[in-house]
C-alpha positions in Angstrom: 4.4 -15.6 -1.2 6.4 -12.3 -1.2 5.7 -9.7 1.5 6.6 -6.0 1.2 6.2 -3.5 3.9 5.8 0.2 3.5 5.3 3.1 5.8 2.4 5.4 4.8 2.0 8.9 6.0 -1.0 11.3 5.7 -3.8 8.9 6.7 -6.2 9.9 9.1 -9.4 7.5 9.0 -10.9 4.4 7.7 -11.7 6.1 4.4 -7.9 6.8 3.9 -7.2 3.2 4.6 -9.9 2.2 1.8 -8.4 4.5 -0.8 -4.8 3.2 -0.2 -6.1 -0.3 -0.3 -8.1 0.1 -3.7 -5.3 1.9 -5.5 -2.6 -0.6 -4.4 -4.8 -3.6 -5.3 -4.6 -2.3 -8.8 -0.9 -3.0 -9.1 -0.1 -6.0 -11.2 0.7 -9.0 -9.2 -0.6 -7.8 -5.8 -2.7 -10.4 -4.2 -3.5 -8.9 -0.8 -3.3 -5.5 0.8 -3.3 -4.6 4.5 -3.3 -1.2 5.6 -3.6 0.4 9.0 -4.1 4.1 9.8 -3.1 3.5 13.4 0.4 2.1 12.6 0.7 4.0 9.3 1.6 0.4 8.0 1.0 -1.0 4.5 1.6 -4.7 3.8 1.5 -6.2 0.3 1.5 -9.8 -0.6 2.1 -11.2 -3.9 3.1 -14.4 -5.6 6.1 -12.8 -7.3 7.9 -9.5 -6.3 5.9 -6.5 -7.3 7.4 -3.1 -8.2 8.1 -1.1 -5.1 7.8 2.1 -7.4 4.4 1.0 -8.6 3.2 0.4 -5.0 4.6 3.9 -3.9 2.9 5.7 -7.0 -0.5 3.9 -6.2 -0.3 5.2 -2.6 0.6 8.8 -4.1 -2.5 8.2 -6.5 -4.6 7.8 -3.4 -3.3 11.1 -1.9 -0.8 9.8 0.7 3.0 9.1 0.8 4.8 5.9 1.3 8.2 4.5 1.7 9.7 1.2 1.9 9.8 0.2 5.5 
């Protein structure tokens, strides 16, 4: 299992978490997504490494900003 961690800014509520989770889940290879509005943390689990650029783009699509933690 490969784990990647990102810092997400702009989230304020549970709906924000849901939006990020839904978009990141669409990235090829992603098996599990954990996101917390309290910590601003996004953890992505996959069997093989996923594109960090694709994950950041998915967060952007949801309306937030992410950087590799």
